[in-house]
CHARMM-style PDB file with segment names, atoms N, HN, CA, C and O in Angstrom:
ATOM      1  N   MET     1       6.563 -13.141   2.885  1.00  0.00      PROA
ATOM      2  CA  MET     1       5.938 -12.653   2.140  1.00  0.00      PROA
ATOM      3  C   MET     1       6.570 -13.002   0.731  1.00  0.00      PROA
ATOM      4  O   MET     1       7.733 -13.404   0.713  1.00  0.00      PROA
ATOM      5  N   ASN     2       5.934 -12.881  -0.328  1.00  0.00      PROA
ATOM      6  HN  ASN     2       4.989 -12.554  -0.313  1.00  0.00      PROA
ATOM      7  CA  ASN     2       6.476 -13.430  -1.893  1.00  0.00      PROA
ATOM      8  C   ASN     2       6.810 -12.039  -2.274  1.00  0.00      PROA
ATOM      9  O   ASN     2       6.060 -11.083  -2.079  1.00  0.00      PROA
ATOM     10  N   PRO     3       8.015 -11.978  -2.847  1.00  0.00      PROA
ATOM     11  CA  PRO     3       8.698 -10.560  -3.256  1.00  0.00      PROA
ATOM     12  C   PRO     3       7.769 -10.333  -4.643  1.00  0.00      PROA
ATOM     13  O   PRO     3       7.938  -9.220  -5.142  1.00  0.00      PROA
ATOM     14  N   ASN     4       6.982 -11.052  -5.223  1.00  0.00      PROA
ATOM     15  HN  ASN     4       6.844 -11.956  -4.818  1.00  0.00      PROA
ATOM     16  CA  ASN     4       6.155 -10.607  -6.339  1.00  0.00      PROA
ATOM     17  C   ASN     4       4.833  -9.823  -5.890  1.00  0.00      PROA
ATOM     18  O   ASN     4       4.222  -8.944  -6.497  1.00  0.00      PROA
ATOM     19  N   GLN     5       4.567 -10.425  -4.597  1.00  0.00      PROA
ATOM     20  HN  GLN     5       5.063 -11.139  -4.103  1.00  0.00      PROA
ATOM     21  CA  GLN     5       3.517  -9.901  -3.818  1.00  0.00      PROA
ATOM     22  C   GLN     5       3.408  -8.285  -3.381  1.00  0.00      PROA
ATOM     23  O   GLN     5       2.481  -7.477  -3.435  1.00  0.00      PROA
ATOM     24  N   VAL     6       5.034  -8.188  -2.845  1.00  0.00      PROA
ATOM     25  HN  VAL     6       5.786  -8.845  -2.801  1.00  0.00      PROA
ATOM     26  CA  VAL     6       5.325  -6.776  -2.584  1.00  0.00      PROA
ATOM     27  C   VAL     6       5.216  -5.927  -3.703  1.00  0.00      PROA
ATOM     28  O   VAL     6       4.618  -4.852  -3.683  1.00  0.00      PROA
ATOM     29  N   LYS     7       5.882  -6.481  -4.830  1.00  0.00      PROA
ATOM     30  HN  LYS     7       6.369  -7.355  -4.846  1.00  0.00      PROA
ATOM     31  CA  LYS     7       6.144  -5.643  -6.095  1.00  0.00      PROA
ATOM     32  C   LYS     7       4.446  -5.146  -6.499  1.00  0.00      PROA
ATOM     33  O   LYS     7       4.137  -3.995  -6.807  1.00  0.00      PROA
ATOM     34  N   GLU     8       3.645  -6.122  -6.423  1.00  0.00      PROA
ATOM     35  HN  GLU     8       3.896  -7.057  -6.173  1.00  0.00      PROA
ATOM     36  CA  GLU     8       2.345  -6.064  -7.067  1.00  0.00      PROA
ATOM     37  C   GLU     8       1.400  -4.911  -5.819  1.00  0.00      PROA
ATOM     38  O   GLU     8       0.492  -4.135  -6.118  1.00  0.00      PROA
ATOM     39  N   ALA     9       1.826  -5.083  -4.815  1.00  0.00      PROA
ATOM     40  HN  ALA     9       2.563  -5.713  -4.572  1.00  0.00      PROA
ATOM     41  CA  ALA     9       1.111  -4.093  -3.989  1.00  0.00      PROA
ATOM     42  C   ALA     9       1.600  -2.956  -3.721  1.00  0.00      PROA
ATOM     43  O   ALA     9       0.823  -2.158  -3.197  1.00  0.00      PROA
ATOM     44  N   VAL    10       2.909  -2.540  -3.963  1.00  0.00      PROA
ATOM     45  HN  VAL    10       3.540  -3.188  -4.389  1.00  0.00      PROA
ATOM     46  CA  VAL    10       3.676  -1.185  -4.330  1.00  0.00      PROA
ATOM     47  C   VAL    10       2.893  -0.632  -5.463  1.00  0.00      PROA
ATOM     48  O   VAL    10       2.516   0.534  -5.338  1.00  0.00      PROA
ATOM     49  N   ASN    11       2.599  -1.245  -6.496  1.00  0.00      PROA
ATOM     50  HN  ASN    11       2.904  -2.192  -6.597  1.00  0.00      PROA
ATOM     51  CA  ASN    11       2.335  -0.647  -7.979  1.00  0.00      PROA
ATOM     52  C   ASN    11       0.567  -0.699  -8.049  1.00  0.00      PROA
ATOM     53  O   ASN    11      -0.073  -0.219  -8.985  1.00  0.00      PROA
ATOM     54  N   GLN    12       0.083  -1.242  -7.104  1.00  0.00      PROA
ATOM     55  HN  GLN    12       0.603  -1.632  -6.344  1.00  0.00      PROA
ATOM     56  CA  GLN    12      -1.431  -1.483  -7.209  1.00  0.00      PROA
ATOM     57  C   GLN    12      -2.186   0.293  -7.437  1.00  0.00      PROA
ATOM     58  O   GLN    12      -1.624   1.221  -6.855  1.00  0.00      PROA
ATOM     59  N   ILE    13      -2.947   0.464  -7.963  1.00  0.00      PROA
ATOM     60  HN  ILE    13      -3.403  -0.289  -8.436  1.00  0.00      PROA
ATOM     61  CA  ILE    13      -3.595   1.631  -7.861  1.00  0.00      PROA
ATOM     62  C   ILE    13      -4.869   1.565  -6.982  1.00  0.00      PROA
ATOM     63  O   ILE    13      -5.595   0.571  -7.003  1.00  0.00      PROA
ATOM     64  N   MET    14      -5.079   2.451  -6.350  1.00  0.00      PROA
ATOM     65  HN  MET    14      -4.489   3.259  -6.334  1.00  0.00      PROA
ATOM     66  CA  MET    14      -5.987   2.845  -5.190  1.00  0.00      PROA
ATOM     67  C   MET    14      -7.480   3.281  -6.076  1.00  0.00      PROA
ATOM     68  O   MET    14      -7.690   4.360  -6.629  1.00  0.00      PROA
ATOM     69  N   PRO    15      -8.483   1.989  -6.004  1.00  0.00      PROA
ATOM     70  CA  PRO    15      -9.683   2.073  -7.058  1.00  0.00      PROA
ATOM     71  C   PRO    15     -10.591   3.062  -6.306  1.00  0.00      PROA
ATOM     72  O   PRO    15     -11.654   3.302  -6.877  1.00  0.00      PROA
ATOM     73  N   PHE    16     -10.392   3.624  -5.237  1.00  0.00      PROA
ATOM     74  HN  PHE    16      -9.529   3.429  -4.772  1.00  0.00      PROA
ATOM     75  CA  PHE    16     -11.872   4.456  -4.597  1.00  0.00      PROA
ATOM     76  C   PHE    16     -11.140   5.366  -3.838  1.00  0.00      PROA
ATOM     77  O   PHE    16      -9.916   5.456  -3.747  1.00  0.00      PROA
ATOM     78  N   GLY    17     -12.097   6.104  -3.246  1.00  0.00      PROA
ATOM     79  HN  GLY    17     -13.092   6.031  -3.321  1.00  0.00      PROA
ATOM     80  CA  GLY    17     -11.795   7.030  -1.980  1.00  0.00      PROA
ATOM     81  C   GLY    17     -11.181   8.157  -2.335  1.00  0.00      PROA
ATOM     82  O   GLY    17     -11.081   8.349  -3.547  1.00  0.00      PROA
ATOM     83  N   LYS    18     -10.663   9.100  -1.476  1.00  0.00      PROA
ATOM     84  HN  LYS    18     -10.744   8.944  -0.492  1.00  0.00      PROA
ATOM     85  CA  LYS    18      -9.941  10.390  -1.714  1.00  0.00      PROA
ATOM     86  C   LYS    18      -8.728  10.255  -2.443  1.00  0.00      PROA
ATOM     87  O   LYS    18      -8.338  11.189  -3.143  1.00  0.00      PROA
ATOM     88  N   TYR    19      -8.034   9.096  -2.346  1.00  0.00      PROA
ATOM     89  HN  TYR    19      -8.351   8.338  -1.777  1.00  0.00      PROA
ATOM     90  CA  TYR    19      -6.595   9.046  -3.286  1.00  0.00      PROA
ATOM     91  C   TYR    19      -6.974   7.984  -4.337  1.00  0.00      PROA
ATOM     92  O   TYR    19      -6.081   7.237  -4.737  1.00  0.00      PROA
ATOM     93  N   ALA    20      -8.254   7.854  -4.827  1.00  0.00      PROA
ATOM     94  HN  ALA    20      -8.980   8.461  -4.502  1.00  0.00      PROA
ATOM     95  CA  ALA    20      -8.420   7.027  -6.349  1.00  0.00      PROA
ATOM     96  C   ALA    20      -7.196   7.330  -7.041  1.00  0.00      PROA
ATOM     97  O   ALA    20      -6.681   8.448  -7.009  1.00  0.00      PROA
ATOM     98  N   GLY    21      -6.670   6.225  -7.742  1.00  0.00      PROA
ATOM     99  HN  GLY    21      -7.088   5.317  -7.768  1.00  0.00      PROA
ATOM    100  CA  GLY    21      -5.847   6.770  -8.622  1.00  0.00      PROA
ATOM    101  C   GLY    21      -4.320   6.769  -8.463  1.00  0.00      PROA
ATOM    102  O   GLY    21      -3.420   6.738  -9.302  1.00  0.00      PROA
ATOM    103  N   ARG    22      -4.313   6.810  -7.162  1.00  0.00      PROA
ATOM    104  HN  ARG    22      -5.044   6.835  -6.481  1.00  0.00      PROA
ATOM    105  CA  ARG    22      -2.764   6.847  -6.567  1.00  0.00      PROA
ATOM    106  C   ARG    22      -2.523   5.324  -6.508  1.00  0.00      PROA
ATOM    107  O   ARG    22      -3.383   4.442  -6.517  1.00  0.00      PROA
ATOM    108  N   ARG    23      -1.015   5.174  -6.437  1.00  0.00      PROA
ATOM    109  HN  ARG    23      -0.317   5.890  -6.430  1.00  0.00      PROA
ATOM    110  CA  ARG    23      -0.561   3.988  -6.308  1.00  0.00      PROA
ATOM    111  C   ARG    23      -0.610   3.776  -4.797  1.00  0.00      PROA
ATOM    112  O   ARG    23      -0.526   4.717  -4.008  1.00  0.00      PROA
ATOM    113  N   LEU    24      -0.774   2.270  -4.361  1.00  0.00      PROA
ATOM    114  HN  LEU    24      -0.842   1.506  -5.002  1.00  0.00      PROA
ATOM    115  CA  LEU    24      -0.755   2.491  -2.812  1.00  0.00      PROA
ATOM    116  C   LEU    24       0.624   2.789  -1.918  1.00  0.00      PROA
ATOM    117  O   LEU    24       0.701   3.171  -0.750  1.00  0.00      PROA
ATOM    118  N   PHE    25       1.599   2.507  -2.791  1.00  0.00      PROA
ATOM    119  HN  PHE    25       1.536   2.197  -3.740  1.00  0.00      PROA
ATOM    120  CA  PHE    25       2.880   3.357  -2.164  1.00  0.00      PROA
ATOM    121  C   PHE    25       3.065   4.558  -1.940  1.00  0.00      PROA
ATOM    122  O   PHE    25       3.866   5.067  -1.156  1.00  0.00      PROA
ATOM    123  N   HSD    26       2.178   5.140  -2.760  1.00  0.00      PROA
ATOM    124  HN  HSD    26       1.527   4.726  -3.396  1.00  0.00      PROA
ATOM    125  CA  HSD    26       1.952   6.936  -2.344  1.00  0.00      PROA
ATOM    126  C   HSD    26       0.831   7.423  -1.708  1.00  0.00      PROA
ATOM    127  O   HSD    26       0.393   8.571  -1.775  1.00  0.00      PROA
ATOM    128  N   LEU    27       0.295   6.286  -0.953  1.00  0.00      PROA
ATOM    129  HN  LEU    27       0.651   5.353  -0.899  1.00  0.00      PROA
ATOM    130  CA  LEU    27      -0.841   6.879  -0.041  1.00  0.00      PROA
ATOM    131  C   LEU    27      -0.064   7.088   0.952  1.00  0.00      PROA
ATOM    132  O   LEU    27       0.918   6.419   1.273  1.00  0.00      PROA
ATOM    133  N   PRO    28      -0.697   8.478   1.702  1.00  0.00      PROA
ATOM    134  CA  PRO    28      -0.009   8.909   2.962  1.00  0.00      PROA
ATOM    135  C   PRO    28      -0.406   7.820   4.240  1.00  0.00      PROA
ATOM    136  O   PRO    28      -1.250   6.926   4.302  1.00  0.00      PROA
ATOM    137  N   GLU    29       0.495   8.270   5.117  1.00  0.00      PROA
ATOM    138  HN  GLU    29       1.181   8.996   5.066  1.00  0.00      PROA
ATOM    139  CA  GLU    29       0.564   7.133   6.108  1.00  0.00      PROA
ATOM    140  C   GLU    29      -0.730   7.691   7.037  1.00  0.00      PROA
ATOM    141  O   GLU    29      -1.336   6.743   7.536  1.00  0.00      PROA
ATOM    142  N   PRO    30      -1.100   8.557   7.265  1.00  0.00      PROA
ATOM    143  CA  PRO    30      -2.450   8.572   8.033  1.00  0.00      PROA
ATOM    144  C   PRO    30      -3.494   8.225   7.519  1.00  0.00      PROA
ATOM    145  O   PRO    30      -4.488   7.941   8.186  1.00  0.00      PROA
ATOM    146  N   TYR    31      -3.438   8.180   5.961  1.00  0.00      PROA
ATOM    147  HN  TYR    31      -2.630   8.411   5.419  1.00  0.00      PROA
ATOM    148  CA  TYR    31      -4.524   7.232   5.493  1.00  0.00      PROA
ATOM    149  C   TYR    31      -4.761   5.821   5.945  1.00  0.00      PROA
ATOM    150  O   TYR    31      -5.802   5.346   6.397  1.00  0.00      PROA
ATOM    151  N   LEU    32      -3.416   5.145   5.707  1.00  0.00      PROA
ATOM    152  HN  LEU    32      -2.570   5.532   5.339  1.00  0.00      PROA
ATOM    153  CA  LEU    32      -3.420   3.885   6.290  1.00  0.00      PROA
ATOM    154  C   LEU    32      -3.565   3.574   7.536  1.00  0.00      PROA
ATOM    155  O   LEU    32      -4.041   2.539   8.001  1.00  0.00      PROA
ATOM    156  N   VAL    33      -3.118   4.553   8.118  1.00  0.00      PROA
ATOM    157  HN  VAL    33      -2.731   5.394   7.740  1.00  0.00      PROA
ATOM    158  CA  VAL    33      -3.422   4.229   9.955  1.00  0.00      PROA
ATOM    159  C   VAL    33      -5.133   4.218  10.024  1.00  0.00      PROA
ATOM    160  O   VAL    33      -5.777   3.365  10.636  1.00  0.00      PROA
ATOM    161  N   TRP    34      -5.692   5.300   9.294  1.00  0.00      PROA
ATOM    162  HN  TRP    34      -5.169   5.993   8.797  1.00  0.00      PROA
ATOM    163  CA  TRP    34      -7.023   5.400   9.462  1.00  0.00      PROA
ATOM    164  C   TRP    34      -7.589   4.043   9.140  1.00  0.00      PROA
ATOM    165  O   TRP    34      -8.446   3.574   9.889  1.00  0.00      PROA
ATOM    166  N   PHE    35      -7.190   3.399   8.118  1.00  0.00      PROA
ATOM    167  HN  PHE    35      -6.494   3.780   7.510  1.00  0.00      PROA
ATOM    168  CA  PHE    35      -7.563   1.970   7.558  1.00  0.00      PROA
ATOM    169  C   PHE    35      -7.514   1.133   8.521  1.00  0.00      PROA
ATOM    170  O   PHE    35      -8.426   0.356   8.801  1.00  0.00      PROA
ATOM    171  N   HSD    36      -6.305   1.235   9.182  1.00  0.00      PROA
ATOM    172  HN  HSD    36      -5.563   1.866   8.955  1.00  0.00      PROA
ATOM    173  CA  HSD    36      -5.771   0.245  10.234  1.00  0.00      PROA
ATOM    174  C   HSD    36      -6.891   0.433  11.467  1.00  0.00      PROA
ATOM    175  O   HSD    36      -7.331  -0.574  12.020  1.00  0.00      PROA
ATOM    176  N   SER    37      -7.167   1.272  11.720  1.00  0.00      PROA
ATOM    177  HN  SER    37      -6.809   2.090  11.270  1.00  0.00      PROA
ATOM    178  CA  SER    37      -8.094   1.373  12.984  1.00  0.00      PROA
ATOM    179  C   SER    37      -9.711   1.332  12.555  1.00  0.00      PROA
ATOM    180  O   SER    37     -10.551   1.060  13.413  1.00  0.00      PROA
ATOM    181  N   GLN    38      -9.990   1.541  11.549  1.00  0.00      PROA
ATOM    182  HN  GLN    38      -9.308   1.762  10.852  1.00  0.00      PROA
ATOM    183  CA  GLN    38     -11.356   1.066  11.164  1.00  0.00      PROA
ATOM    184  C   GLN    38     -11.468  -0.115  10.340  1.00  0.00      PROA
ATOM    185  O   GLN    38     -12.574  -0.454   9.921  1.00  0.00      PROA
ATOM    186  N   GLY    39     -10.385  -0.796  10.060  1.00  0.00      PROA
ATOM    187  HN  GLY    39      -9.486  -0.519  10.401  1.00  0.00      PROA
ATOM    188  CA  GLY    39     -10.365  -2.291   9.180  1.00  0.00      PROA
ATOM    189  C   GLY    39     -10.194  -2.117   7.897  1.00  0.00      PROA
ATOM    190  O   GLY    39     -10.937  -1.291   7.368  1.00  0.00      PROA
ATOM    191  N   PHE    40      -9.394  -2.682   7.214  1.00  0.00      PROA
ATOM    192  HN  PHE    40      -8.790  -3.354   7.643  1.00  0.00      PROA
ATOM    193  CA  PHE    40      -8.938  -2.589   5.956  1.00  0.00      PROA
ATOM    194  C   PHE    40     -10.138  -3.396   5.244  1.00  0.00      PROA
ATOM    195  O   PHE    40     -10.965  -4.034   5.895  1.00  0.00      PROA
ATOM    196  N   PRO    41     -10.147  -3.293   3.720  1.00  0.00      PROA
ATOM    197  CA  PRO    41     -11.490  -4.064   3.232  1.00  0.00      PROA
ATOM    198  C   PRO    41     -11.119  -5.227   3.068  1.00  0.00      PROA
ATOM    199  O   PRO    41      -9.953  -5.595   3.218  1.00  0.00      PROA
ATOM    200  N   PRO    42     -12.214  -6.069   2.686  1.00  0.00      PROA
ATOM    201  CA  PRO    42     -12.066  -7.600   2.455  1.00  0.00      PROA
ATOM    202  C   PRO    42     -11.050  -7.610   1.279  1.00  0.00      PROA
ATOM    203  O   PRO    42     -10.818  -6.597   0.619  1.00  0.00      PROA
ATOM    204  N   GLY    43     -10.387  -8.949   1.027  1.00  0.00      PROA
ATOM    205  HN  GLY    43     -10.575  -9.772   1.563  1.00  0.00      PROA
ATOM    206  CA  GLY    43      -9.850  -9.411   0.084  1.00  0.00      PROA
ATOM    207  C   GLY    43      -8.748  -8.870  -0.495  1.00  0.00      PROA
ATOM    208  O   GLY    43      -8.306  -7.949   0.192  1.00  0.00      PROA
ATOM    209  N   LYS    44      -8.020  -9.112  -1.657  1.00  0.00      PROA
ATOM    210  HN  LYS    44      -8.378  -9.860  -2.215  1.00  0.00      PROA
ATOM    211  CA  LYS    44      -6.680  -8.674  -1.965  1.00  0.00      PROA
ATOM    212  C   LYS    44      -6.356  -7.513  -1.803  1.00  0.00      PROA
ATOM    213  O   LYS    44      -5.143  -7.412  -1.622  1.00  0.00      PROA
ATOM    214  N   LEU    45      -7.023  -6.348  -1.779  1.00  0.00      PROA
ATOM    215  HN  LEU    45      -8.008  -6.430  -1.926  1.00  0.00      PROA
ATOM    216  CA  LEU    45      -6.819  -4.891  -1.991  1.00  0.00      PROA
ATOM    217  C   LEU    45      -6.506  -4.770  -0.366  1.00  0.00      PROA
ATOM    218  O   LEU    45      -5.444  -4.314   0.058  1.00  0.00      PROA
ATOM    219  N   GLY    46      -7.571  -5.238   0.473  1.00  0.00      PROA
ATOM    220  HN  GLY    46      -8.434  -5.608   0.129  1.00  0.00      PROA
ATOM    221  CA  GLY    46      -6.997  -5.161   2.231  1.00  0.00      PROA
ATOM    222  C   GLY    46      -5.754  -5.658   2.401  1.00  0.00      PROA
ATOM    223  O   GLY    46      -4.915  -4.999   3.015  1.00  0.00      PROA
ATOM    224  N   GLU    47      -5.446  -6.980   1.842  1.00  0.00      PROA
ATOM    225  HN  GLU    47      -6.128  -7.516   1.343  1.00  0.00      PROA
ATOM    226  CA  GLU    47      -4.170  -7.406   2.181  1.00  0.00      PROA
ATOM    227  C   GLU    47      -2.856  -6.568   1.905  1.00  0.00      PROA
ATOM    228  O   GLU    47      -1.790  -6.586   2.520  1.00  0.00      PROA
ATOM    229  N   GLN    48      -3.282  -5.754   0.687  1.00  0.00      PROA
ATOM    230  HN  GLN    48      -4.149  -5.740   0.188  1.00  0.00      PROA
ATOM    231  CA  GLN    48      -2.108  -4.943   0.136  1.00  0.00      PROA
ATOM    232  C   GLN    48      -2.098  -3.609   0.989  1.00  0.00      PROA
ATOM    233  O   GLN    48      -1.132  -3.056   1.513  1.00  0.00      PROA
ATOM    234  N   LEU    49      -3.272  -3.285   0.987  1.00  0.00      PROA
ATOM    235  HN  LEU    49      -4.057  -3.734   0.561  1.00  0.00      PROA
ATOM    236  CA  LEU    49      -3.135  -1.999   2.013  1.00  0.00      PROA
ATOM    237  C   LEU    49      -2.746  -2.264   3.253  1.00  0.00      PROA
ATOM    238  O   LEU    49      -2.267  -1.305   3.859  1.00  0.00      PROA
ATOM    239  N   ALA    50      -2.814  -3.388   3.871  1.00  0.00      PROA
ATOM    240  HN  ALA    50      -3.202  -4.167   3.379  1.00  0.00      PROA
ATOM    241  CA  ALA    50      -2.473  -3.536   5.358  1.00  0.00      PROA
ATOM    242  C   ALA    50      -0.916  -3.932   5.132  1.00  0.00      PROA
ATOM    243  O   ALA    50      -0.266  -3.831   6.173  1.00  0.00      PROA
ATOM    244  N   LEU    51      -0.167  -4.366   3.986  1.00  0.00      PROA
ATOM    245  HN  LEU    51      -0.696  -4.448   3.141  1.00  0.00      PROA
ATOM    246  CA  LEU    51       0.945  -4.694   3.651  1.00  0.00      PROA
ATOM    247  C   LEU    51       1.783  -3.267   3.599  1.00  0.00      PROA
ATOM    248  O   LEU    51       2.946  -3.134   3.981  1.00  0.00      PROA
ATOM    249  N   MET    52       1.074  -2.392   3.129  1.00  0.00      PROA
ATOM    250  HN  MET    52       0.130  -2.501   2.819  1.00  0.00      PROA
ATOM    251  CA  MET    52       1.532  -1.051   2.815  1.00  0.00      PROA
ATOM    252  C   MET    52       1.551  -0.201   3.933  1.00  0.00      PROA
ATOM    253  O   MET    52       2.367   0.720   3.903  1.00  0.00      PROA
ATOM    254  N   TYR    53       0.707  -0.335   5.066  1.00  0.00      PROA
ATOM    255  HN  TYR    53       0.043  -1.083   5.091  1.00  0.00      PROA
ATOM    256  CA  TYR    53       0.801   0.046   6.393  1.00  0.00      PROA
ATOM    257  C   TYR    53       1.959  -0.416   7.111  1.00  0.00      PROA
ATOM    258  O   TYR    53       2.646   0.378   7.754  1.00  0.00      PROA
ATOM    259  N   GLU    54       2.185  -1.462   7.058  1.00  0.00      PROA
ATOM    260  HN  GLU    54       1.627  -2.107   6.536  1.00  0.00      PROA
ATOM    261  CA  GLU    54       3.302  -2.182   7.755  1.00  0.00      PROA
ATOM    262  C   GLU    54       4.649  -1.742   7.033  1.00  0.00      PROA
ATOM    263  O   GLU    54       5.624  -1.640   7.777  1.00  0.00      PROA
ATOM    264  N   ILE    55       4.818  -1.492   5.805  1.00  0.00      PROA
ATOM    265  HN  ILE    55       4.026  -1.574   5.200  1.00  0.00      PROA
ATOM    266  CA  ILE    55       5.969  -0.870   5.256  1.00  0.00      PROA
ATOM    267  C   ILE    55       6.225   0.422   5.763  1.00  0.00      PROA
ATOM    268  O   ILE    55       7.333   0.814   6.128  1.00  0.00      PROA
ATOM    269  N   LYS    56       5.053   1.155   5.780  1.00  0.00      PROA
ATOM    270  HN  LYS    56       4.152   0.837   5.483  1.00  0.00      PROA
ATOM    271  CA  LYS    56       5.397   2.476   6.229  1.00  0.00      PROA
ATOM    272  C   LYS    56       5.589   2.764   7.890  1.00  0.00      PROA
ATOM    273  O   LYS    56       6.402   3.588   8.308  1.00  0.00      PROA
ATOM    274  N   LEU    57       4.822   2.057   8.663  1.00  0.00      PROA
ATOM    275  HN  LEU    57       4.161   1.388   8.324  1.00  0.00      PROA
ATOM    276  CA  LEU    57       5.051   1.936   9.960  1.00  0.00      PROA
ATOM    277  C   LEU    57       6.439   1.641  10.221  1.00  0.00      PROA
ATOM    278  O   LEU    57       7.054   2.309  11.052  1.00  0.00      PROA
ATOM    279  N   ASN    58       7.025   0.637   9.541  1.00  0.00      PROA
ATOM    280  HN  ASN    58       6.525   0.094   8.866  1.00  0.00      PROA
ATOM    281  CA  ASN    58       8.324   0.251   9.871  1.00  0.00      PROA
ATOM    282  C   ASN    58       9.287   1.026   9.266  1.00  0.00      PROA
ATOM    283  O   ASN    58      10.422   0.749   9.655  1.00  0.00      PROA
ATOM    284  N   GLY    59       9.215   1.952   8.399  1.00  0.00      PROA
ATOM    285  HN  GLY    59       8.294   2.177   8.083  1.00  0.00      PROA
ATOM    286  CA  GLY    59      10.053   3.113   7.696  1.00  0.00      PROA
ATOM    287  C   GLY    59      10.754   2.206   6.341  1.00  0.00      PROA
ATOM    288  O   GLY    59      11.898   2.497   5.994  1.00  0.00      PROA
ATOM    289  N   LEU    60      10.049   1.188   5.672  1.00  0.00      PROA
ATOM    290  HN  LEU    60       9.119   0.952   5.955  1.00  0.00      PROA
ATOM    291  CA  LEU    60      10.691   0.235   4.819  1.00  0.00      PROA
ATOM    292  C   LEU    60      10.481   1.097   3.313  1.00  0.00      PROA
ATOM    293  O   LEU    60      10.602   0.443   2.277  1.00  0.00      PROA
ATOM    294  N   GLU    61      10.233   2.258   3.248  1.00  0.00      PROA
ATOM    295  HN  GLU    61      10.134   2.790   4.089  1.00  0.00      PROA
ATOM    296  CA  GLU    61       9.805   2.696   1.714  1.00  0.00      PROA
ATOM    297  C   GLU    61      10.856   2.716   0.861  1.00  0.00      PROA
ATOM    298  O   GLU    61      10.853   2.280  -0.290  1.00  0.00      PROA
ATOM    299  N   GLN    62      12.003   3.366   1.594  1.00  0.00      PROA
ATOM    300  HN  GLN    62      12.006   3.720   2.529  1.00  0.00      PROA
ATOM    301  CA  GLN    62      13.117   3.015   0.923  1.00  0.00      PROA
ATOM    302  C   GLN    62      13.713   1.700   0.306  1.00  0.00      PROA
ATOM    303  O   GLN    62      14.280   1.675  -0.786  1.00  0.00      PROA
ATOM    304  N   VAL    63      13.525   0.601   1.126  1.00  0.00      PROA
ATOM    305  HN  VAL    63      13.065   0.621   2.013  1.00  0.00      PROA
ATOM    306  CA  VAL    63      13.950  -0.763   0.589  1.00  0.00      PROA
ATOM    307  C   VAL    63      12.821  -1.232  -0.629  1.00  0.00      PROA
ATOM    308  O   VAL    63      13.161  -1.874  -1.622  1.00  0.00      PROA
ATOM    309  N   VAL    64      11.643  -0.857  -0.399  1.00  0.00      PROA
ATOM    310  HN  VAL    64      11.366  -0.335   0.408  1.00  0.00      PROA
ATOM    311  CA  VAL    64      10.669  -1.193  -1.508  1.00  0.00      PROA
ATOM    312  C   VAL    64      10.545  -0.033  -3.062  1.00  0.00      PROA
ATOM    313  O   VAL    64      10.172  -0.340  -4.194  1.00  0.00      PROA
ATOM    314  N   ALA    65      10.933   1.086  -2.629  1.00  0.00      PROA
ATOM    315  HN  ALA    65      11.236   1.336  -1.710  1.00  0.00      PROA
ATOM    316  CA  ALA    65      10.877   2.014  -3.606  1.00  0.00      PROA
ATOM    317  C   ALA    65      11.369   1.622  -5.014  1.00  0.00      PROA
ATOM    318  O   ALA    65      10.876   2.028  -6.067  1.00  0.00      PROA
ATOM    319  N   PRO    66      12.437   0.753  -4.882  1.00  0.00      PROA
ATOM    320  CA  PRO    66      12.801   0.336  -6.245  1.00  0.00      PROA
ATOM    321  C   PRO    66      12.202  -0.722  -7.258  1.00  0.00      PROA
ATOM    322  O   PRO    66      12.632  -0.965  -8.385  1.00  0.00      PROA
ATOM    323  N   LEU    67      11.071  -1.324  -6.593  1.00  0.00      PROA
ATOM    324  HN  LEU    67      10.722  -1.126  -5.677  1.00  0.00      PROA
ATOM    325  CA  LEU    67      10.173  -2.024  -7.070  1.00  0.00      PROA
ATOM    326  C   LEU    67       9.099  -1.265  -7.972  1.00  0.00      PROA
ATOM    327  O   LEU    67       8.530  -1.834  -8.904  1.00  0.00      PROA
ATOM    328  N   LEU    68       8.867   0.049  -7.629  1.00  0.00      PROA
ATOM    329  HN  LEU    68       9.328   0.512  -6.873  1.00  0.00      PROA
ATOM    330  CA  LEU    68       7.984   0.725  -8.255  1.00  0.00      PROA
ATOM    331  C   LEU    68       8.166   0.694  -9.967  1.00  0.00      PROA
ATOM    332  O   LEU    68       9.293   0.835 -10.441  1.00  0.00      PROA
ATOM    333  N   ALA    69       7.177   0.533 -10.700  1.00  0.00      PROA
ATOM    334  HN  ALA    69       6.261   0.419 -10.314  1.00  0.00      PROA
ATOM    335  CA  ALA    69       7.151   0.617 -12.126  1.00  0.00      PROA
ATOM    336  C   ALA    69       7.283   1.956 -12.473  1.00  0.00      PROA
ATOM    337  O   ALA    69       6.832   2.885 -11.804  1.00  0.00      PROA
ATOM    338  N   ALA    70       8.095   2.094 -13.848  1.00  0.00      PROA
ATOM    339  HN  ALA    70       8.462   1.339 -14.391  1.00  0.00      PROA
ATOM    340  CA  ALA    70       7.906   3.398 -14.310  1.00  0.00      PROA
ATOM    341  C   ALA    70       6.575   4.228 -14.433  1.00  0.00      PROA
ATOM    342  O   ALA    70       5.543   3.583 -14.620  1.00  0.00      PROA
ATOM    343  N   GLU    71       6.520   5.254 -14.366  1.00  0.00      PROA
ATOM    344  HN  GLU    71       7.358   5.778 -14.214  1.00  0.00      PROA
ATOM    345  CA  GLU    71       5.195   5.749 -14.352  1.00  0.00      PROA
ATOM    346  C   GLU    71       4.887   6.376 -15.651  1.00  0.00      PROA
ATOM    347  OT1 GLU    71       3.778   6.873 -15.849  1.00  0.00      PROA
TER     348      GLU     71
END
């Protein structure tokens, strides 16, 4: 995984749904688990959501938190 892709995913804004406007990094884990069970959307956003699911599942938030851009 390219570090730039991780940084981009962490800072991506959720474009729809209950958490629209939040960065993917700040999505609650149960929401990502729901996507995992229902299927991630196609395309780049789905790939980014899947990556955030894996980051949270494996407890890596502390590792990627420094990649967050200033809000």
